[in-house]
PQR file with spaces between the fields and no chain letter, atoms N, CA, C, O and H, PARSE charges and radii, in Angstrom:
ATOM       1  N    UNK     1      73.475  190.029  135.468 -0.4000 1.5000
ATOM       2  CA   UNK     1      73.627  188.650  135.051 -0.0000 2.0000
ATOM       3  C    UNK     1      74.649  188.533  133.917  0.5500 1.7000
ATOM       4  O    UNK     1      75.493  187.637  133.926 -0.5500 1.4000
ATOM       5  N    UNK     2      74.570  189.432  132.956 -0.4000 1.5000
ATOM       6  CA   UNK     2      75.509  189.419  131.834 -0.0000 2.0000
ATOM       7  C    UNK     2      76.920  189.671  132.338  0.5500 1.7000
ATOM       8  O    UNK     2      77.870  189.036  131.879 -0.5500 1.4000
ATOM       9  H    UNK     2      73.884  190.160  132.948  0.4000 1.0000
ATOM      10  N    UNK     3      77.059  190.590  133.274 -0.4000 1.5000
ATOM      11  CA   UNK     3      78.375  190.891  133.838 -0.0000 2.0000
ATOM      12  C    UNK     3      78.948  189.668  134.560  0.5500 1.7000
ATOM      13  O    UNK     3      80.142  189.388  134.456 -0.5500 1.4000
ATOM      14  H    UNK     3      76.287  191.106  133.646  0.4000 1.0000
ATOM      15  N    UNK     4      78.103  188.946  135.286 -0.4000 1.5000
ATOM      16  CA   UNK     4      78.533  187.734  135.986 -0.0000 2.0000
ATOM      17  C    UNK     4      79.063  186.703  134.992  0.5500 1.7000
ATOM      18  O    UNK     4      80.106  186.094  135.229 -0.5500 1.4000
ATOM      19  H    UNK     4      77.133  189.174  135.371  0.4000 1.0000
ATOM      20  N    UNK     5      78.362  186.505  133.895 -0.4000 1.5000
ATOM      21  CA   UNK     5      78.790  185.532  132.873 -0.0000 2.0000
ATOM      22  C    UNK     5      80.112  185.970  132.249  0.5500 1.7000
ATOM      23  O    UNK     5      81.004  185.146  132.047 -0.5500 1.4000
ATOM      24  H    UNK     5      77.515  187.000  133.702  0.4000 1.0000
ATOM      25  N    UNK     6      80.245  187.260  131.941 -0.4000 1.5000
ATOM      26  CA   UNK     6      81.504  187.763  131.374 -0.0000 2.0000
ATOM      27  C    UNK     6      82.669  187.539  132.338  0.5500 1.7000
ATOM      28  O    UNK     6      83.745  187.103  131.930 -0.5500 1.4000
ATOM      29  H    UNK     6      79.520  187.929  132.105  0.4000 1.0000
ATOM      30  N    UNK     7      82.444  187.841  133.622 -0.4000 1.5000
ATOM      31  CA   UNK     7      83.508  187.655  134.617 -0.0000 2.0000
ATOM      32  C    UNK     7      83.845  186.178  134.807  0.5500 1.7000
ATOM      33  O    UNK     7      85.005  185.831  135.031 -0.5500 1.4000
ATOM      34  H    UNK     7      81.570  188.196  133.953  0.4000 1.0000
ATOM      35  N    UNK     8      82.848  185.315  134.720 -0.4000 1.5000
ATOM      36  CA   UNK     8      83.094  183.870  134.847 -0.0000 2.0000
ATOM      37  C    UNK     8      83.972  183.370  133.712  0.5500 1.7000
ATOM      38  O    UNK     8      84.925  182.624  133.940 -0.5500 1.4000
ATOM      39  H    UNK     8      81.906  185.596  134.538  0.4000 1.0000
ATOM      40  N    UNK     9      83.653  183.779  132.485 -0.4000 1.5000
ATOM      41  CA   UNK     9      84.475  183.372  131.345 -0.0000 2.0000
ATOM      42  C    UNK     9      85.890  183.924  131.447  0.5500 1.7000
ATOM      43  O    UNK     9      86.856  183.237  131.115 -0.5500 1.4000
ATOM      44  H    UNK     9      82.880  184.385  132.300  0.4000 1.0000
ATOM      45  N    UNK    10      86.010  185.159  131.903 -0.4000 1.5000
ATOM      46  CA   UNK    10      87.336  185.754  132.061 -0.0000 2.0000
ATOM      47  C    UNK    10      88.150  184.998  133.111  0.5500 1.7000
ATOM      48  O    UNK    10      89.345  184.767  132.929 -0.5500 1.4000
ATOM      49  H    UNK    10      85.225  185.718  132.173  0.4000 1.0000
ATOM      50  N    UNK    11      87.509  184.621  134.190 -0.4000 1.5000
ATOM      51  CA   UNK    11      88.216  183.860  135.221 -0.0000 2.0000
ATOM      52  C    UNK    11      88.636  182.489  134.703  0.5500 1.7000
ATOM      53  O    UNK    11      89.745  182.033  134.984 -0.5500 1.4000
ATOM      54  H    UNK    11      86.538  184.809  134.338  0.4000 1.0000
ATOM      55  N    UNK    12      87.764  181.833  133.953 -0.4000 1.5000
ATOM      56  CA   UNK    12      88.130  180.538  133.369 -0.0000 2.0000
ATOM      57  C    UNK    12      89.319  180.676  132.419  0.5500 1.7000
ATOM      58  O    UNK    12      90.180  179.798  132.359 -0.5500 1.4000
ATOM      59  H    UNK    12      86.863  182.204  133.725  0.4000 1.0000
ATOM      60  N    UNK    13      89.358  181.770  131.687 -0.4000 1.5000
ATOM      61  CA   UNK    13      90.416  181.962  130.698 -0.0000 2.0000
ATOM      62  C    UNK    13      91.748  182.319  131.349  0.5500 1.7000
ATOM      63  O    UNK    13      92.802  181.904  130.867 -0.5500 1.4000
ATOM      64  H    UNK    13      88.658  182.483  131.736  0.4000 1.0000
ATOM      65  N    UNK    14      91.711  183.087  132.442 -0.4000 1.5000
ATOM      66  CA   UNK    14      92.971  183.598  132.996 -0.0000 2.0000
ATOM      67  C    UNK    14      93.431  182.896  134.267  0.5500 1.7000
ATOM      68  O    UNK    14      94.637  182.768  134.480 -0.5500 1.4000
ATOM      69  H    UNK    14      90.855  183.424  132.833  0.4000 1.0000
ATOM      70  N    UNK    15      92.524  182.439  135.112 -0.4000 1.5000
ATOM      71  CA   UNK    15      92.925  181.942  136.429 -0.0000 2.0000
ATOM      72  C    UNK    15      92.918  180.433  136.571  0.5500 1.7000
ATOM      73  O    UNK    15      93.482  179.908  137.530 -0.5500 1.4000
ATOM      74  H    UNK    15      91.545  182.543  134.939  0.4000 1.0000
ATOM      75  N    UNK    16      92.300  179.726  135.652 -0.4000 1.5000
ATOM      76  CA   UNK    16      92.211  178.270  135.752 -0.0000 2.0000
ATOM      77  C    UNK    16      93.397  177.651  135.032  0.5500 1.7000
ATOM      78  O    UNK    16      93.718  178.035  133.907 -0.5500 1.4000
ATOM      79  H    UNK    16      91.842  180.153  134.872  0.4000 1.0000
ATOM      80  N    UNK    17      94.045  176.697  135.678 -0.4000 1.5000
ATOM      81  CA   UNK    17      95.151  175.975  135.055 -0.0000 2.0000
ATOM      82  C    UNK    17      94.598  174.724  134.401  0.5500 1.7000
ATOM      83  O    UNK    17      94.160  173.792  135.075 -0.5500 1.4000
ATOM      84  H    UNK    17      93.784  176.385  136.592  0.4000 1.0000
ATOM      85  N    UNK    18      94.624  174.719  133.085 -0.4000 1.5000
ATOM      86  CA   UNK    18      94.093  173.585  132.336 -0.0000 2.0000
ATOM      87  C    UNK    18      95.195  172.562  132.106  0.5500 1.7000
ATOM      88  O    UNK    18      96.339  172.939  131.852 -0.5500 1.4000
ATOM      89  H    UNK    18      94.980  175.476  132.537  0.4000 1.0000
ATOM      90  N    UNK    19      94.872  171.267  132.192 -0.4000 1.5000
ATOM      91  CA   UNK    19      95.903  170.248  131.931 -0.0000 2.0000
ATOM      92  C    UNK    19      96.252  170.208  130.449  0.5500 1.7000
ATOM      93  O    UNK    19      95.475  170.632  129.593 -0.5500 1.4000
ATOM      94  H    UNK    19      93.943  170.961  132.398  0.4000 1.0000
ATOM      95  N    UNK    20      97.438  169.689  130.175 -0.4000 1.5000
ATOM      96  CA   UNK    20      97.829  169.536  128.771 -0.0000 2.0000
ATOM      97  C    UNK    20      96.987  168.431  128.143  0.5500 1.7000
ATOM      98  O    UNK    20      96.309  167.673  128.838 -0.5500 1.4000
ATOM      99  H    UNK    20      98.069  169.345  130.870  0.4000 1.0000
ATOM     100  N    UNK    21      97.045  168.354  126.803 -0.4000 1.5000
ATOM     101  CA   UNK    21      96.258  167.340  126.085 -0.0000 2.0000
ATOM     102  C    UNK    21      96.680  165.931  126.523  0.5500 1.7000
ATOM     103  O    UNK    21      95.823  165.079  126.757 -0.5500 1.4000
ATOM     104  H    UNK    21      97.596  168.969  126.239  0.4000 1.0000
ATOM     105  N    UNK    22      97.979  165.682  126.636 -0.4000 1.5000
ATOM     106  CA   UNK    22      98.472  164.353  127.029 -0.0000 2.0000
ATOM     107  C    UNK    22      98.052  164.022  128.462  0.5500 1.7000
ATOM     108  O    UNK    22      97.667  162.888  128.744 -0.5500 1.4000
ATOM     109  H    UNK    22      98.675  166.374  126.446  0.4000 1.0000
ATOM     110  N    UNK    23      98.120  164.984  129.353 -0.4000 1.5000
ATOM     111  CA   UNK    23      97.716  164.751  130.738 -0.0000 2.0000
ATOM     112  C    UNK    23      96.210  164.475  130.815  0.5500 1.7000
ATOM     113  O    UNK    23      95.764  163.627  131.588 -0.5500 1.4000
ATOM     114  H    UNK    23      98.433  165.906  129.124  0.4000 1.0000
ATOM     115  N    UNK    24      95.444  165.194  130.013 -0.4000 1.5000
ATOM     116  CA   UNK    24      94.004  164.957  129.959 -0.0000 2.0000
ATOM     117  C    UNK    24      93.672  163.555  129.478  0.5500 1.7000
ATOM     118  O    UNK    24      92.759  162.915  129.999 -0.5500 1.4000
ATOM     119  H    UNK    24      95.806  165.883  129.385  0.4000 1.0000
ATOM     120  N    UNK    25      94.413  163.074  128.481 -0.4000 1.5000
ATOM     121  CA   UNK    25      94.199  161.712  127.986 -0.0000 2.0000
ATOM     122  C    UNK    25      94.552  160.685  129.051  0.5500 1.7000
ATOM     123  O    UNK    25      93.826  159.709  129.234 -0.5500 1.4000
ATOM     124  H    UNK    25      95.155  163.594  128.057  0.4000 1.0000
ATOM     125  N    UNK    26      95.654  160.894  129.753 -0.4000 1.5000
ATOM     126  CA   UNK    26      96.047  159.968  130.822 -0.0000 2.0000
ATOM     127  C    UNK    26      95.003  159.930  131.929  0.5500 1.7000
ATOM     128  O    UNK    26      94.662  158.859  132.431 -0.5500 1.4000
ATOM     129  H    UNK    26      96.245  161.688  129.604  0.4000 1.0000
ATOM     130  N    UNK    27      94.498  161.094  132.308 -0.4000 1.5000
ATOM     131  CA   UNK    27      93.476  161.144  133.354 -0.0000 2.0000
ATOM     132  C    UNK    27      92.188  160.461  132.893  0.5500 1.7000
ATOM     133  O    UNK    27      91.503  159.820  133.691 -0.5500 1.4000
ATOM     134  H    UNK    27      94.774  161.964  131.900  0.4000 1.0000
ATOM     135  N    UNK    28      91.855  160.600  131.594 -0.4000 1.5000
ATOM     136  CA   UNK    28      90.663  159.946  131.069 -0.0000 2.0000
ATOM     137  C    UNK    28      90.800  158.429  131.153  0.5500 1.7000
ATOM     138  O    UNK    28      89.836  157.735  131.477 -0.5500 1.4000
ATOM     139  H    UNK    28      92.411  161.120  130.946  0.4000 1.0000
ATOM     140  N    UNK    29      91.983  157.914  130.864 -0.4000 1.5000
ATOM     141  CA   UNK    29      92.215  156.468  130.955 -0.0000 2.0000
ATOM     142  C    UNK    29      92.074  156.004  132.400  0.5500 1.7000
ATOM     143  O    UNK    29      91.478  154.958  132.660 -0.5500 1.4000
ATOM     144  H    UNK    29      92.766  158.477  130.601  0.4000 1.0000
ATOM     145  N    UNK    30      92.614  156.769  133.334 -0.4000 1.5000
ATOM     146  CA   UNK    30      92.499  156.410  134.756 -0.0000 2.0000
ATOM     147  C    UNK    30      91.036  156.377  135.178  0.5500 1.7000
ATOM     148  O    UNK    30      90.614  155.446  135.863 -0.5500 1.4000
ATOM     149  H    UNK    30      93.098  157.618  133.123  0.4000 1.0000
ATOM     150  N    UNK    31      90.265  157.368  134.784 -0.4000 1.5000
ATOM     151  CA   UNK    31      88.843  157.416  135.134 -0.0000 2.0000
ATOM     152  C    UNK    31      88.094  156.252  134.497  0.5500 1.7000
ATOM     153  O    UNK    31      87.251  155.634  135.147 -0.5500 1.4000
ATOM     154  H    UNK    31      90.608  158.125  134.227  0.4000 1.0000
ATOM     155  N    UNK    32      88.387  155.943  133.235 -0.4000 1.5000
ATOM     156  CA   UNK    32      87.715  154.837  132.548 -0.0000 2.0000
ATOM     157  C    UNK    32      88.022  153.502  133.223  0.5500 1.7000
ATOM     158  O    UNK    32      87.116  152.697  133.437 -0.5500 1.4000
ATOM     159  H    UNK    32      89.072  156.444  132.706  0.4000 1.0000
ATOM     160  N    UNK    33      89.281  153.260  133.558 -0.4000 1.5000
ATOM     161  CA   UNK    33      89.664  152.003  134.204 -0.0000 2.0000
ATOM     162  C    UNK    33      89.005  151.896  135.575  0.5500 1.7000
ATOM     163  O    UNK    33      88.477  150.840  135.923 -0.5500 1.4000
ATOM     164  H    UNK    33      90.017  153.915  133.384  0.4000 1.0000
ATOM     165  N    UNK    34      89.028  152.973  136.355 -0.4000 1.5000
ATOM     166  CA   UNK    34      88.389  152.950  137.670 -0.0000 2.0000
ATOM     167  C    UNK    34      86.890  152.698  137.549  0.5500 1.7000
ATOM     168  O    UNK    34      86.317  151.944  138.337 -0.5500 1.4000
ATOM     169  H    UNK    34      89.457  153.831  136.072  0.4000 1.0000
ATOM     170  N    UNK    35      86.255  153.328  136.562 -0.4000 1.5000
ATOM     171  CA   UNK    35      84.811  153.140  136.367 -0.0000 2.0000
ATOM     172  C    UNK    35      84.481  151.697  136.022  0.5500 1.7000
ATOM     173  O    UNK    35      83.504  151.144  136.526 -0.5500 1.4000
ATOM     174  H    UNK    35      86.720  153.940  135.922  0.4000 1.0000
ATOM     175  N    UNK    36      85.290  151.085  135.165 -0.4000 1.5000
ATOM     176  CA   UNK    36      85.062  149.685  134.790 -0.0000 2.0000
ATOM     177  C    UNK    36      85.256  148.777  135.999  0.5500 1.7000
ATOM     178  O    UNK    36      84.436  147.893  136.246 -0.5500 1.4000
ATOM     179  H    UNK    36      86.084  151.535  134.755  0.4000 1.0000
ATOM     180  N    UNK    37      86.328  148.984  136.751 -0.4000 1.5000
ATOM     181  CA   UNK    37      86.576  148.159  137.938 -0.0000 2.0000
ATOM     182  C    UNK    37      85.473  148.324  138.976  0.5500 1.7000
ATOM     183  O    UNK    37      85.028  147.343  139.572 -0.5500 1.4000
ATOM     184  H    UNK    37      86.994  149.702  136.551  0.4000 1.0000
ATOM     185  N    UNK    38      85.031  149.557  139.193 -0.4000 1.5000
ATOM     186  CA   UNK    38      83.964  149.806  140.154 -0.0000 2.0000
ATOM     187  C    UNK    38      82.664  149.140  139.700  0.5500 1.7000
ATOM     188  O    UNK    38      81.943  148.563  140.514 -0.5500 1.4000
ATOM     189  H    UNK    38      85.392  150.354  138.709  0.4000 1.0000
ATOM     190  N    UNK    39      82.364  149.222  138.398 -0.4000 1.5000
ATOM     191  CA   UNK    39      81.154  148.587  137.864 -0.0000 2.0000
ATOM     192  C    UNK    39      81.203  147.074  138.023  0.5500 1.7000
ATOM     193  O    UNK    39      80.202  146.454  138.380 -0.5500 1.4000
ATOM     194  H    UNK    39      82.950  149.692  137.737  0.4000 1.0000
ATOM     195  N    UNK    40      82.354  146.480  137.761 -0.4000 1.5000
ATOM     196  CA   UNK    40      82.495  145.028  137.913 -0.0000 2.0000
ATOM     197  C    UNK    40      82.360  144.623  139.383  0.5500 1.7000
ATOM     198  O    UNK    40      81.784  143.578  139.686 -0.5500 1.4000
ATOM     199  H    UNK    40      83.168  146.984  137.470  0.4000 1.0000
ATOM     200  N    UNK    41      82.881  145.433  140.285 -0.4000 1.5000
ATOM     201  CA   UNK    41      82.747  145.145  141.719 -0.0000 2.0000
ATOM     202  C    UNK    41      81.289  145.184  142.144  0.5500 1.7000
ATOM     203  O    UNK    41      80.818  144.280  142.836 -0.5500 1.4000
ATOM     204  H    UNK    41      83.348  146.282  140.040  0.4000 1.0000
ATOM     205  N    UNK    42      80.578  146.212  141.741 -0.4000 1.5000
ATOM     206  CA   UNK    42      79.159  146.327  142.079 -0.0000 2.0000
ATOM     207  C    UNK    42      78.368  145.168  141.471  0.5500 1.7000
ATOM     208  O    UNK    42      77.484  144.614  142.125 -0.5500 1.4000
ATOM     209  H    UNK    42      80.960  146.946  141.180  0.4000 1.0000
ATOM     210  N    UNK    43      78.676  144.798  140.228 -0.4000 1.5000
ATOM     211  CA   UNK    43      78.005  143.663  139.579 -0.0000 2.0000
ATOM     212  C    UNK    43      78.255  142.372  140.364  0.5500 1.7000
ATOM     213  O    UNK    43      77.337  141.578  140.567 -0.5500 1.4000
ATOM     214  H    UNK    43      79.394  145.248  139.697  0.4000 1.0000
ATOM     215  N    UNK    44      79.498  142.168  140.802 -0.4000 1.5000
ATOM     216  CA   UNK    44      79.833  140.964  141.562 -0.0000 2.0000
ATOM     217  C    UNK    44      79.095  140.910  142.887  0.5500 1.7000
ATOM     218  O    UNK    44      78.553  139.869  143.258 -0.5500 1.4000
ATOM     219  H    UNK    44      80.244  142.814  140.637  0.4000 1.0000
ATOM     220  N    UNK    45      79.071  142.020  143.597 -0.4000 1.5000
ATOM     221  CA   UNK    45      78.354  142.062  144.881 -0.0000 2.0000
ATOM     222  C    UNK    45      76.869  141.822  144.658  0.5500 1.7000
ATOM     223  O    UNK    45      76.244  141.086  145.422 -0.5500 1.4000
ATOM     224  H    UNK    45      79.511  142.866  143.296  0.4000 1.0000
ATOM     225  N    UNK    46      76.298  142.422  143.637 -0.4000 1.5000
ATOM     226  CA   UNK    46      74.881  142.237  143.328 -0.0000 2.0000
ATOM     227  C    UNK    46      74.583  140.775  142.991  0.5500 1.7000
ATOM     228  O    UNK    46      73.562  140.238  143.421 -0.5500 1.4000
ATOM     229  H    UNK    46      76.805  143.020  143.017  0.4000 1.0000
ATOM     230  N    UNK    47      75.454  140.138  142.237 -0.4000 1.5000
ATOM     231  CA   UNK    47      75.266  138.729  141.880 -0.0000 2.0000
ATOM     232  C    UNK    47      75.308  137.842  143.120  0.5500 1.7000
ATOM     233  O    UNK    47      74.478  136.945  143.270 -0.5500 1.4000
ATOM     234  H    UNK    47      76.283  140.574  141.888  0.4000 1.0000
ATOM     235  N    UNK    48      76.259  138.086  144.001 -0.4000 1.5000
ATOM     236  CA   UNK    48      76.370  137.288  145.228 -0.0000 2.0000
ATOM     237  C    UNK    48      75.128  137.473  146.091  0.5500 1.7000
ATOM     238  O    UNK    48      74.559  136.491  146.568 -0.5500 1.4000
ATOM     239  H    UNK    48      76.933  138.815  143.880  0.4000 1.0000
ATOM     240  N    UNK    49      74.700  138.719  146.298 -0.4000 1.5000
ATOM     241  CA   UNK    49      73.499  138.965  147.096 -0.0000 2.0000
ATOM     242  C    UNK    49      72.277  138.308  146.473  0.5500 1.7000
ATOM     243  O    UNK    49      71.436  137.763  147.188 -0.5500 1.4000
ATOM     244  H    UNK    49      75.162  139.516  145.910  0.4000 1.0000
ATOM     245  N    UNK    50      72.169  138.354  145.158 -0.4000 1.5000
ATOM     246  CA   UNK    50      71.034  137.743  144.475 -0.0000 2.0000
ATOM     247  C    UNK    50      70.999  136.232  144.719  0.5500 1.7000
ATOM     248  O    UNK    50      69.941  135.661  144.980 -0.5500 1.4000
ATOM     249  H    UNK    50      72.851  138.798  144.578  0.4000 1.0000
ATOM     250  N    UNK    51      72.158  135.600  144.632 -0.4000 1.5000
ATOM     251  CA   UNK    51      72.225  134.149  144.856 -0.0000 2.0000
ATOM     252  C    UNK    51      71.909  133.810  146.315  0.5500 1.7000
ATOM     253  O    UNK    51      71.210  132.834  146.584 -0.5500 1.4000
ATOM     254  H    UNK    51      73.018  136.064  144.420  0.4000 1.0000
ATOM     255  N    UNK    52      72.419  134.607  147.253 -0.4000 1.5000
ATOM     256  CA   UNK    52      72.158  134.371  148.676 -0.0000 2.0000
ATOM     257  C    UNK    52      70.671  134.516  148.969  0.5500 1.7000
ATOM     258  O    UNK    52      70.100  133.686  149.676 -0.5500 1.4000
ATOM     259  H    UNK    52      72.987  135.400  147.034  0.4000 1.0000
ATOM     260  N    UNK    53      70.043  135.543  148.444 -0.4000 1.5000
ATOM     261  CA   UNK    53      68.615  135.753  148.682 -0.0000 2.0000
ATOM     262  C    UNK    53      67.793  134.643  148.027  0.5500 1.7000
ATOM     263  O    UNK    53      66.833  134.154  148.623 -0.5500 1.4000
ATOM     264  H    UNK    53      70.507  136.217  147.869  0.4000 1.0000
ATOM     265  N    UNK    54      68.155  134.244  146.818 -0.4000 1.5000
ATOM     266  CA   UNK    54      67.442  133.144  146.160 -0.0000 2.0000
ATOM     267  C    UNK    54      67.583  131.853  146.963  0.5500 1.7000
ATOM     268  O    UNK    54      66.609  131.118  147.128 -0.5500 1.4000
ATOM     269  H    UNK    54      68.935  134.641  146.334  0.4000 1.0000
ATOM     270  N    UNK    55      68.771  131.576  147.457 -0.4000 1.5000
ATOM     271  CA   UNK    55      69.000  130.386  148.267 -0.0000 2.0000
ATOM     272  C    UNK    55      68.179  130.436  149.551  0.5500 1.7000
ATOM     273  O    UNK    55      67.579  129.437  149.948 -0.5500 1.4000
ATOM     274  H    UNK    55      69.562  132.174  147.323  0.4000 1.0000
ATOM     275  N    UNK    56      68.151  131.584  150.193 -0.4000 1.5000
ATOM     276  CA   UNK    56      67.387  131.759  151.428 -0.0000 2.0000
ATOM     277  C    UNK    56      65.905  131.501  151.199  0.5500 1.7000
ATOM     278  O    UNK    56      65.276  130.782  151.976 -0.5500 1.4000
ATOM     279  H    UNK    56      68.638  132.396  149.871  0.4000 1.0000
ATOM     280  N    UNK    57      65.343  132.077  150.146 -0.4000 1.5000
ATOM     281  CA   UNK    57      63.924  131.905  149.889 -0.0000 2.0000
ATOM     282  C    UNK    57      63.593  130.497  149.389  0.5500 1.7000
ATOM     283  O    UNK    57      62.469  130.029  149.574 -0.5500 1.4000
ATOM     284  H    UNK    57      65.854  132.661  149.515  0.4000 1.0000
ATOM     285  N    UNK    58      64.543  129.824  148.768 -0.4000 1.5000
ATOM     286  CA   UNK    58      64.289  128.431  148.367 -0.0000 2.0000
ATOM     287  C    UNK    58      64.249  127.516  149.599  0.5500 1.7000
ATOM     288  O    UNK    58      63.553  126.501  149.586 -0.5500 1.4000
ATOM     289  H    UNK    58      65.456  130.204  148.618  0.4000 1.0000
ATOM     290  N    UNK    59      64.980  127.859  150.652 -0.4000 1.5000
ATOM     291  CA   UNK    59      64.950  127.094  151.894 -0.0000 2.0000
ATOM     292  C    UNK    59      63.628  127.293  152.635  0.5500 1.7000
ATOM     293  O    UNK    59      63.111  126.358  153.246 -0.5500 1.4000
ATOM     294  H    UNK    59      65.545  128.684  150.663  0.4000 1.0000
ATOM     295  N    UNK    60      63.084  128.504  152.583 -0.4000 1.5000
ATOM     296  CA   UNK    60      61.857  128.811  153.308 -0.0000 2.0000
ATOM     297  C    UNK    60      60.657  128.115  152.676  0.5500 1.7000
ATOM     298  O    UNK    60      59.801  127.591  153.390 -0.5500 1.4000
ATOM     299  H    UNK    60      63.504  129.264  152.087  0.4000 1.0000
ATOM     300  N    UNK    61      60.584  128.103  151.354 -0.4000 1.5000
ATOM     301  CA   UNK    61      59.373  127.548  150.710 -0.0000 2.0000
ATOM     302  C    UNK    61      59.448  126.090  150.446  0.5500 1.7000
ATOM     303  O    UNK    61      58.502  125.509  149.912 -0.5500 1.4000
ATOM     304  H    UNK    61      61.278  128.529  150.775  0.4000 1.0000
């Protein structure tokens, strides 16, 4: 187990290509903007469905 952890850290240090600090910041902004847009889309769909269901049940009763 210890050998596996040592080899994992060595592979991360030597074989993984890490992005530069500026590229990491740009990618973080892209992820944040996408997350906000996706959240607003889900909120909008949820609001529309809620209104449709409320309208439907108000017609029934």
